[in-house]
N, C-alpha and C positions, 0 to 999 in steps of 0.2 A: 640824402643824408640831412639836408635843411628842414625838410618837411617832418622828418622823425624828431629832429631836435626840437622843432617848433611845438609837435604834439606833446612831447615828453615834458618840456619846460616852457609852457605858453607865456610865462611872465618874463622870460628872458628875451631882450630886445637884440636882434642879430643884425650886423652889418656885413653884407657880402663884398669882399674885395675882388674885382674882376681886373683881368688882364687887359682886355679890350672892350670896347663899347658895343658888344653884340646885342641887337635888339631882342632876339629870342632869350638870351641868358638874362637880361635885365628883367623882362616880364616874367620869366620862370622864377627868378629870385624872390620877386614881391609875391608871386602866387604861391610860393612854398613857405611864406611867413616871414620873409626879410623886413626889417624895419627901415633898412637903408641899403643903397648900392654905392660903392665908391670905386672909382678906376684907379688903378696903380699909378697912371701917369698924372693924376691930379696933384696939385699943390699940398704940401704937407699942412699949412694953415687951414685948408678946407677939410682935411681929414680930421683935424681937432674940432672944427665946427660940427662935422657930421657926428662924431662921438658924442659931443655935448647935446646936440639936438635929440638924438636917439635915446641917449641916457635919461633925458627928460620925458620920454614917452612919445616924441613926435616922430614923423616920417622924414626921412632924408631922401628927396628925389628932385632933380631939376626939372624944368618944364618939359623938356624932350622925354624924359624918362615917364613922367606923369601921363603925357600924351600917348606914349606906347601902351601903358598899363590900361588907360581908359579905351583905347581903341581895341585892345584884346578883349574887353568885357563886351564891347558892342558886337565883335565878330563871334564871340562864343555862343554855342547854342543855348536856348533858354533851359533853365533847370526845371526839373518837374517833381512834384510831390508824389506822383503815382507812377508805378512801373508800366510796362507794355500791356500787362493784362488788367490794368485799371486798379490794382491794388494799392492802397495808401501806403507809403513808405515809412512814415514816422509815426511812432506810438504817440498816445495822448501825453505822456511825460515828456517825450522828446519835443513835442510841439510846445508844451509849457516852457521848456528850457529855451527854445528857440525865441518865443515872444519876450521873455525877460531879457535875453541877450539883445534883441532888437530895441528894446526900450532903454538899453544903455547900462545894464547892470553888470557888475563883475562877477566872476565865478563864485566869489564869496557871498555876494548879494543873493545870487540865484540859489546857491546852497541854503541859505538862511530861509529864504521865502519858501522854498520847497521842502524844507526839513531834510536836507541831504548833506553829505560831506563835500567838500570842494574837489576832492578826488573823483567822487562819483559824477559831479557835474562835468568834469574834464573828460570822463569817459563817455558821458552821454553826447558831448560835443564831438568827440572823436568819431563815434557812430553815426551822428548826424552828418558829419562832413563826408563819411564814407558813402552814406546812402545817397546824398545829394551830389556827390562828385565834385566837392569844393574843398578848399584847404585852409579857410581862414574865417575869422569873425567878420571881416570886411565883406568877403563875398556872401556870407550868410545873411548879413544886414541888406546888401544890395539886392540879393535874390528875394528876400522877404518884402522889401519895399517895392520891387517890380510887381510881385504877385498882388500886392494890396492895391496896385494901380489898375 
């Protein structure tokens, strides 16, 4: 559900409230687009901080959660731009969108630069995520940077 919410409303920052500190749940929440993870047992004043931080567009994660997410990237199989038959997965237009996203442009900027609507850019990103097996801009940027190296 979180992934669908993120794809339908990419500008909405979501905080996932978890009952317990499960490593897999924490990583999956961020993988599916959460901007923050908070545990129900946490103090109320920290929840307020979490909401304020995420509202400002930042990520809410403690050091342990960040380590879990980074470790999951290290363990993940490398993403590929070609399928098993060697066919290129992304169209030229999708590649153009990826380059602009990696350069830090918003969907609105990408739309203006490519003469598209924001909705069309969102659709392109959704298809790119599906083709590459990723679920967020962060993963797309990390993948692209890894390929450039």
